[in-house]
Each structure stands twice: as C-alpha cells, then as structure tokens.
A tleap script that builds the chain and sets N, CA, C and O, in Angstrom:
source leaprc.protein.ff14SB
mol = sequence {
  NMET LEU ILE THR GLY LEU ALA HIE LYS LYS
  THR LEU LEU VAL ARG ASP GLU LEU ALA THR
  VAL ARG VAL THR PRO MET MET PHE GLY TYR
  GLY ALA ALA GLY ILE GLY LEU VAL GLY SER
  CMET
}
set mol.1.N position { 0.822 -1.175 0.000 }
set mol.1.CA position { 0.000 0.000 0.000 }
set mol.1.C position { 0.877 1.254 0.000 }
set mol.1.O position { 0.509 2.257 -0.610 }
set mol.2.N position { 2.013 1.213 0.664 }
set mol.2.CA position { 2.886 2.379 0.681 }
set mol.2.C position { 3.419 2.676 -0.714 }
set mol.2.O position { 3.439 3.833 -1.133 }
set mol.3.N position { 3.845 1.657 -1.432 }
set mol.3.CA position { 4.363 1.835 -2.794 }
set mol.3.C position { 3.252 2.336 -3.722 }
set mol.3.O position { 3.482 3.220 -4.548 }
set mol.4.N position { 2.072 1.782 -3.587 }
set mol.4.CA position { 0.941 2.221 -4.413 }
set mol.4.C position { 0.590 3.681 -4.114 }
set mol.4.O position { 0.315 4.451 -5.034 }
set mol.5.N position { 0.599 4.055 -2.865 }
set mol.5.CA position { 0.296 5.429 -2.487 }
set mol.5.C position { 1.325 6.413 -2.995 }
set mol.5.O position { 0.969 7.523 -3.389 }
set mol.6.N position { 2.599 6.033 -2.996 }
set mol.6.CA position { 3.649 6.909 -3.504 }
set mol.6.C position { 3.647 6.984 -5.027 }
set mol.6.O position { 3.994 8.015 -5.603 }
set mol.7.N position { 3.256 5.892 -5.674 }
set mol.7.CA position { 3.280 5.847 -7.143 }
set mol.7.C position { 2.096 6.594 -7.764 }
set mol.7.O position { 2.243 7.184 -8.834 }
set mol.8.N position { 0.959 6.583 -7.133 }
set mol.8.CA position { -0.247 7.216 -7.678 }
set mol.8.C position { -0.535 8.495 -6.906 }
set mol.8.O position { -1.153 8.469 -5.842 }
set mol.9.N position { -0.078 9.612 -7.457 }
set mol.9.CA position { -0.293 10.899 -6.780 }
set mol.9.C position { -1.572 11.541 -7.290 }
set mol.9.O position { -1.851 11.549 -8.489 }
set mol.10.N position { -2.322 12.065 -6.376 }
set mol.10.CA position { -3.567 12.733 -6.697 }
set mol.10.C position { -3.595 14.066 -5.949 }
set mol.10.O position { -3.347 14.110 -4.744 }
set mol.11.N position { -3.894 15.147 -6.662 }
set mol.11.CA position { -3.976 16.455 -6.042 }
set mol.11.C position { -5.387 16.672 -5.508 }
set mol.11.O position { -6.370 16.501 -6.229 }
set mol.12.N position { -5.470 17.046 -4.253 }
set mol.12.CA position { -6.757 17.289 -3.612 }
set mol.12.C position { -6.744 18.694 -3.041 }
set mol.12.O position { -5.929 19.003 -2.172 }
set mol.13.N position { -7.640 19.548 -3.521 }
set mol.13.CA position { -7.743 20.912 -3.033 }
set mol.13.C position { -8.758 20.966 -1.906 }
set mol.13.O position { -9.890 20.507 -2.054 }
set mol.14.N position { -8.346 21.530 -0.778 }
set mol.14.CA position { -9.209 21.616 0.398 }
set mol.14.C position { -9.371 23.088 0.751 }
set mol.14.O position { -8.386 23.807 0.920 }
set mol.15.N position { -10.591 23.522 0.859 }
set mol.15.CA position { -10.875 24.906 1.229 }
set mol.15.C position { -10.916 25.001 2.747 }
set mol.15.O position { -11.730 24.344 3.397 }
set mol.16.N position { -10.035 25.823 3.307 }
set mol.16.CA position { -9.968 25.933 4.763 }
set mol.16.C position { -10.624 27.194 5.308 }
set mol.16.O position { -10.647 27.408 6.520 }
set mol.17.N position { -11.156 28.026 4.424 }
set mol.17.CA position { -11.770 29.266 4.877 }
set mol.17.C position { -13.108 29.462 4.179 }
set mol.17.O position { -13.214 29.274 2.967 }
set mol.18.N position { -14.104 29.830 4.925 }
set mol.18.CA position { -15.428 30.055 4.358 }
set mol.18.C position { -15.677 31.553 4.193 }
set mol.18.O position { -15.086 32.370 4.899 }
set mol.19.N position { -16.529 31.896 3.284 }
set mol.19.CA position { -16.888 33.295 3.080 }
set mol.19.C position { -17.739 33.782 4.253 }
set mol.19.O position { -18.549 33.038 4.806 }
set mol.20.N position { -17.538 35.033 4.613 }
set mol.20.CA position { -18.294 35.617 5.717 }
set mol.20.C position { -18.965 36.908 5.259 }
set mol.20.O position { -18.449 37.616 4.395 }
set mol.21.N position { -20.098 37.198 5.836 }
set mol.21.CA position { -20.835 38.439 5.574 }
set mol.21.C position { -21.227 39.030 6.923 }
set mol.21.O position { -21.775 38.341 7.784 }
set mol.22.N position { -20.934 40.329 7.093 }
set mol.22.CA position { -21.292 41.011 8.335 }
set mol.22.C position { -22.185 42.204 8.015 }
set mol.22.O position { -22.015 42.864 6.990 }
set mol.23.N position { -23.122 42.467 8.891 }
set mol.23.CA position { -23.990 43.649 8.783 }
set mol.23.C position { -23.463 44.671 9.781 }
set mol.23.O position { -23.340 44.384 10.972 }
set mol.24.N position { -23.152 45.879 9.280 }
set mol.24.CA position { -22.590 46.909 10.151 }
set mol.24.C position { -23.388 48.202 10.022 }
set mol.24.O position { -23.867 48.525 8.935 }
set mol.25.N position { -23.536 48.942 11.112 }
set mol.25.CA position { -24.195 50.246 11.030 }
set mol.25.C position { -23.242 51.268 10.394 }
set mol.25.O position { -22.032 51.215 10.616 }
set mol.26.N position { -23.792 52.195 9.605 }
set mol.26.CA position { -22.980 53.211 8.944 }
set mol.26.C position { -23.579 54.579 9.194 }
set mol.26.O position { -24.798 54.748 9.172 }
set mol.27.N position { -22.720 55.552 9.432 }
set mol.27.CA position { -23.140 56.938 9.629 }
set mol.27.C position { -22.671 57.749 8.423 }
set mol.27.O position { -21.490 57.716 8.079 }
set mol.28.N position { -23.593 58.483 7.771 }
set mol.28.CA position { -23.262 59.251 6.578 }
set mol.28.C position { -23.119 60.744 6.871 }
set mol.28.O position { -22.588 61.485 6.044 }
set mol.29.N position { -23.566 61.172 7.988 }
set mol.29.CA position { -23.501 62.594 8.328 }
set mol.29.C position { -24.437 62.874 9.496 }
set mol.29.O position { -24.887 61.959 10.186 }
set mol.30.N position { -24.716 64.140 9.700 }
set mol.30.CA position { -25.591 64.517 10.817 }
set mol.30.C position { -27.017 64.048 10.548 }
set mol.30.O position { -27.682 64.536 9.634 }
set mol.31.N position { -27.474 63.097 11.352 }
set mol.31.CA position { -28.831 62.610 11.245 }
set mol.31.C position { -29.061 61.585 10.153 }
set mol.31.O position { -30.196 61.150 9.962 }
set mol.32.N position { -28.027 61.183 9.429 }
set mol.32.CA position { -28.184 60.197 8.353 }
set mol.32.C position { -27.447 58.916 8.730 }
set mol.32.O position { -26.260 58.940 9.056 }
set mol.33.N position { -28.157 57.815 8.681 }
set mol.33.CA position { -27.562 56.527 9.045 }
set mol.33.C position { -28.075 55.456 8.087 }
set mol.33.O position { -29.058 55.660 7.375 }
set mol.34.N position { -27.404 54.335 8.083 }
set mol.34.CA position { -27.822 53.242 7.231 }
set mol.34.C position { -27.194 51.941 7.690 }
set mol.34.O position { -26.573 51.875 8.751 }
set mol.35.N position { -27.361 50.925 6.891 }
set mol.35.CA position { -26.809 49.606 7.183 }
set mol.35.C position { -25.907 49.221 6.011 }
set mol.35.O position { -26.267 49.402 4.848 }
set mol.36.N position { -24.731 48.686 6.338 }
set mol.36.CA position { -23.810 48.251 5.296 }
set mol.36.C position { -23.510 46.775 5.415 }
set mol.36.O position { -23.564 46.204 6.504 }
set mol.37.N position { -23.196 46.164 4.298 }
set mol.37.CA position { -22.795 44.765 4.266 }
set mol.37.C position { -21.304 44.692 3.936 }
set mol.37.O position { -20.838 45.315 2.983 }
set mol.38.N position { -20.573 43.933 4.729 }
set mol.38.CA position { -19.143 43.738 4.505 }
set mol.38.C position { -18.918 42.247 4.329 }
set mol.38.O position { -19.322 41.451 5.176 }
set mol.39.N position { -18.273 41.866 3.228 }
set mol.39.CA position { -18.029 40.451 2.973 }
set mol.39.C position { -16.580 40.180 2.648 }
set mol.39.O position { -15.855 41.066 2.195 }
set mol.40.N position { -16.161 38.946 2.883 }
set mol.40.CA position { -14.810 38.514 2.531 }
set mol.40.C position { -14.852 37.041 2.158 }
set mol.40.O position { -15.722 36.286 2.594 }
set mol.41.N position { -13.898 36.665 1.352 }
set mol.41.CA position { -13.794 35.270 0.923 }
set mol.41.C position { -12.495 34.692 1.388 }
set mol.41.O position { -12.211 33.523 1.129 }
savepdb mol mol.pdb
quit
C-alpha cells in the first residue's frame, strides 16, 4: 500500500476558509444613518 500510495499521486484541493458576511451600522452625516454589508472570501 505504501508503494501504491507513492506511485499514484492525486492532487486534492481543500478549502480551509469560508466566506463571511457582516452587517454593520454606517453613519453618513448629521442625522443620516444606514446599514452596510461587509463580505470577505
């Protein structure tokens, strides 16, 4: 099994990070506010 494992190489891509989305309050000026979305991959 060791020889077979070394002879047959297979590339496996593993994603270790998930995308995130956050909702944040935003201030635009005096008396103006809103909600913003911030995301990352």
